[in-house]
C-alpha positions as CSV (number, residue, x, y, z in Angstrom):
1,M,10.8,-1.8,26.8
2,L,13.7,-0.7,28.5
3,F,12.1,2.6,29.4
4,L,8.8,0.8,31.0
5,T,10.8,-1.5,32.9
6,L,13.0,0.9,34.4
7,L,9.7,3.3,35.0
8,G,8.1,0.1,36.9
9,A,11.6,-0.4,38.9
10,L,11.6,3.5,39.9
11,L,7.8,3.3,41.2
12,G,8.4,-0.2,43.0
13,F,11.6,1.2,45.0
14,W,9.7,4.5,45.7
15,I,6.8,2.3,46.9
16,G,8.4,-0.5,48.7
17,G,12.0,-0.2,49.0
18,P,14.5,-2.4,47.5
19,L,11.8,-5.3,47.3
20,G,9.5,-2.9,45.6
21,L,12.1,-2.2,43.1
22,L,12.5,-5.8,42.0
23,I,8.7,-6.3,42.0
24,G,8.4,-3.3,39.8
25,A,10.8,-3.8,37.8
26,G,9.3,-7.4,36.6
27,L,5.8,-5.8,36.4
28,G,7.1,-3.3,34.0
29,Y,8.4,-6.1,32.1
30,W,5.9,-8.1,31.6
31,L,3.3,-5.5,30.8
32,V,6.1,-4.1,27.9
33,R,5.8,-8.3,26.3
34,R,2.1,-8.2,26.9
35,L,1.5,-4.8,25.1
36,R,4.3,-5.5,22.5
37,K,2.6,-9.2,21.8
38,S,-0.7,-7.4,21.6
39,V,0.5,-4.8,19.0
40,L,2.2,-7.0,16.8
41,G,-0.1,-9.5,16.9
42,R,-3.0,-6.4,15.2
43,L,-0.2,-5.6,12.9
44,A,0.0,-9.5,11.5
45,G,-3.8,-9.5,11.1
46,A,-4.2,-6.0,9.5
47,Q,-1.3,-6.9,6.8
48,A,-2.9,-10.3,6.1
49,Q,-5.9,-9.4,5.5
50,F,-4.4,-6.4,3.7
51,L,-3.3,-9.0,1.2
52,D,-6.0,-11.5,1.4
53,S,-8.2,-8.2,0.3
54,T,-5.7,-7.5,-2.6
55,F,-6.3,-10.4,-4.6
56,A,-10.0,-10.9,-3.6
57,V,-10.5,-7.4,-5.4
58,M,-8.5,-8.3,-8.0
59,G,-10.4,-11.5,-8.7
60,C,-13.6,-9.2,-9.1
61,M,-11.6,-6.5,-11.3
62,C,-10.5,-8.9,-13.7
63,K,-14.1,-10.3,-14.1
64,A,-15.3,-6.6,-14.7
65,D,-15.5,-7.3,-18.2
66,G,-17.5,-10.3,-18.2
67,R,-14.3,-13.0,-18.0
68,V,-10.8,-13.6,-16.7
69,T,-8.2,-13.9,-19.3
70,E,-4.9,-16.0,-19.4
71,D,-3.1,-12.7,-19.4
72,E,-4.8,-11.4,-16.2
73,L,-4.3,-15.0,-14.8
74,E,-0.5,-15.1,-15.5
75,A,-0.4,-11.8,-13.8
76,S,-2.2,-12.3,-10.9
77,R,0.8,-15.6,-10.8
78,Q,3.8,-13.1,-11.4
79,L,2.7,-10.9,-8.4
80,W,3.3,-14.1,-6.2
81,D,6.3,-14.3,-7.4
82,R,7.2,-10.8,-7.1
83,L,5.2,-10.9,-3.0
84,R,7.4,-14.3,-2.8
85,L,4.8,-15.4,-1.2
86,N,5.3,-19.4,0.2
87,E,2.8,-22.3,-0.8
88,A,0.6,-21.6,2.1
89,Q,0.1,-17.9,1.1
90,R,-0.5,-18.6,-2.5
91,A,-3.0,-21.3,-2.0
92,R,-4.6,-18.5,0.5
93,A,-4.0,-16.0,-2.7
94,R,-6.1,-18.1,-4.8
95,T,-8.9,-18.9,-3.0
96,A,-9.2,-15.0,-2.3
97,F,-8.7,-14.3,-6.2
98,N,-11.8,-16.8,-6.9
99,R,-13.6,-15.5,-4.0
100,G,-13.6,-12.3,-5.8
101,K,-14.4,-13.7,-9.2
102,A,-17.8,-15.1,-7.4
103,P,-21.1,-13.9,-8.8
104,D,-22.2,-13.2,-5.0
105,F,-18.8,-11.2,-3.7
106,D,-19.7,-8.5,-2.3
107,L,-17.2,-6.0,-3.0
108,E,-18.6,-3.0,-0.9
109,A,-18.5,-5.3,2.6
110,E,-14.6,-6.4,1.2
111,L,-13.7,-2.7,0.4
112,A,-15.1,-1.3,3.7
113,R,-12.7,-4.3,5.7
114,V,-9.8,-2.4,3.5
115,R,-10.6,1.0,4.6
116,Q,-10.5,-0.5,8.4
117,V,-7.0,-1.7,8.3
118,V,-5.6,1.1,6.3
119,G,-7.2,4.0,8.2
120,R,-6.8,7.4,6.9
121,Q,-3.4,5.9,5.3
122,H,-3.9,6.9,1.7
123,A,-0.5,5.9,0.4
124,L,-1.3,2.2,1.4
125,L,-4.8,2.6,-0.9
126,Q,-2.6,3.8,-3.7
127,V,-0.4,0.7,-3.5
128,F,-3.3,-1.1,-3.3
129,L,-5.0,0.4,-6.2
130,Q,-1.9,0.5,-8.3
131,V,-1.5,-3.8,-7.7
132,Q,-5.6,-3.5,-9.2
133,L,-4.5,-1.3,-11.9
134,A,-1.5,-3.6,-13.1
135,A,-3.8,-7.0,-12.8
136,I,-6.4,-5.4,-15.2
137,T,-4.3,-3.9,-18.0
138,A,-2.1,-7.7,-17.9
139,D,-3.6,-8.1,-21.3
140,G,-2.4,-4.9,-22.9
141,E,-5.7,-2.6,-22.4
142,L,-7.8,-1.5,-20.0
143,H,-11.6,-2.3,-21.3
144,P,-14.0,0.5,-19.9
145,A,-16.0,-1.9,-17.7
146,E,-12.8,-2.5,-16.1
147,H,-11.9,1.1,-15.5
148,E,-15.7,1.8,-14.2
149,M,-14.8,-0.8,-11.9
150,L,-11.6,0.7,-10.9
151,L,-13.3,4.1,-10.5
152,R,-15.7,2.1,-8.2
153,V,-13.1,0.2,-6.0
154,A,-11.1,3.9,-5.8
155,R,-14.6,5.6,-4.7
156,G,-15.3,2.8,-2.1
157,L,-12.2,3.4,-0.4
158,G,-12.4,7.2,-0.5
159,C,-9.9,7.7,-3.2
160,S,-10.2,10.8,-5.6
161,E,-10.3,11.1,-9.1
162,A,-7.0,13.1,-8.5
163,E,-5.5,9.9,-7.0
164,I,-6.4,7.7,-9.6
165,A,-4.8,10.0,-12.0
166,Q,-1.9,9.5,-10.6
167,I,-1.9,6.0,-10.7
168,E,-3.0,5.8,-14.2
169,A,-0.2,8.2,-15.1
170,M,3.0,6.2,-13.3
171,L,1.4,2.9,-15.4
172,R,1.8,4.6,-18.9
173,G,5.1,5.7,-17.5
174,G,5.9,2.1,-18.8
175,P,8.0,-0.7,-16.9
176,Q,9.3,-0.2,-13.8
177,G,12.5,1.3,-13.5
178,T,12.7,2.9,-17.2
179,G,13.3,6.2,-15.6
180,E,11.7,9.7,-15.8
181,H,11.8,9.7,-19.5
182,S,9.4,7.1,-19.9
183,L,6.8,9.9,-18.2
184,S,5.7,12.6,-20.4
185,L,5.6,15.7,-18.4
186,E,1.9,16.2,-18.4
187,D,1.9,12.6,-16.5
188,A,4.8,13.7,-14.2
189,Y,2.8,16.5,-13.1
190,R,-0.2,14.0,-12.3
191,V,2.3,11.6,-10.3
192,L,3.3,14.4,-8.0
193,G,-0.2,15.7,-7.9
194,V,0.4,19.3,-9.2
195,E,-0.9,21.3,-11.7
196,A,1.8,22.4,-14.5
197,E,1.5,26.0,-13.5
198,A,2.8,25.5,-9.7
199,S,5.9,26.9,-8.7
200,D,9.2,25.2,-7.9
201,A,9.0,25.2,-4.4
202,E,5.4,23.9,-4.7
203,I,6.7,20.9,-6.7
204,K,9.5,20.2,-3.9
205,K,6.8,20.4,-1.7
206,A,4.8,18.0,-2.9
207,Y,7.6,15.6,-3.9
208,R,9.2,15.6,-0.7
209,R,5.6,14.6,0.9
210,L,4.4,12.3,-1.1
211,M,8.3,10.5,-0.3
212,S,7.7,10.9,3.0
213,E,4.2,9.1,2.8
214,N,5.2,6.3,0.6
215,H,8.5,5.5,2.6
216,P,8.7,1.4,3.0
217,D,8.8,1.6,6.5
218,K,6.0,3.7,7.4
219,L,4.0,1.9,5.1
220,A,4.8,-1.5,7.0
221,A,4.0,-0.1,10.2
222,K,0.6,1.0,9.0
223,G,-0.3,-2.6,7.4
224,L,1.6,-2.9,4.5
225,P,2.4,-6.8,4.0
226,E,6.8,-7.1,4.3
227,S,6.2,-9.2,1.1
228,M,5.2,-5.7,-0.5
229,R,7.7,-3.8,0.2
230,E,9.4,-3.9,-2.9
231,M,6.3,-2.8,-4.6
232,A,6.8,0.3,-2.2
233,K,10.0,0.8,-3.0
234,E,8.7,1.0,-6.8
235,R,6.6,3.6,-6.1
236,T,8.9,5.6,-4.3
237,S,10.9,5.4,-7.3
238,E,8.1,6.5,-9.8
239,I,7.6,9.5,-7.5
240,G,11.3,10.1,-7.6
241,N,11.2,9.5,-11.8
242,A,8.3,12.1,-11.8
243,Y,10.4,14.8,-10.3
244,E,13.4,14.5,-12.2
245,R,11.4,14.9,-15.3
246,I,9.9,18.0,-14.2
247,R,13.3,19.4,-12.7
248,K,15.6,19.1,-16.0
249,A,12.5,19.8,-18.1
250,R,12.1,23.2,-16.3
251,A,16.0,23.5,-16.2
252,A,16.0,23.0,-20.0
253,A,13.4,25.6,-20.5
């Protein structure tokens, strides 16, 4: 903001002297405020759409096996608590969830809206899929129809099978925060998206890339709702756990 204000002042002074300096500074400040308001408005709209689509697709996913179980409903309510949604946001989440359960729900159109919001930010898509997978496995198992729906959603979002394998590997690791020992070595490699034959340098490079891509501040700037920041932090923790699991296994060998 300061840079553009000063730039406007300097241009104004060059064109109109002291009076031009004041006018230029004023115009620069006004322009910055307009631009800032526009950018923040677009970001808020993207975050609201991301959250709305999250629960709409969740409703569709939970209905994939023919019915929505009480465990799945409870999982959605627990997610509202984790996201610290206020009453208005919870009401909107319920509406979106019910919209996704409806027989005429257009999944492809909803996924297109998600793609428009996140663009090429695959880390955002990974968070989106992680939420969906957690919801449909709330009853203790992943039904074939639900797994097929998950793959359909992932493909609709432009994700690869390897990216789906990363999410599933994280889920098999157990409850959040249990550490690297909750991951099998095979799943740890999947989380980092590398082969077991990869060199130490390749593994460290993959780890650093994933940590950078999944940094909560970066994701927030790209459209991740502020309420999902904790989930993004959990994801970086899981990436760190996978790296430590591999590093210690190789050191022991």
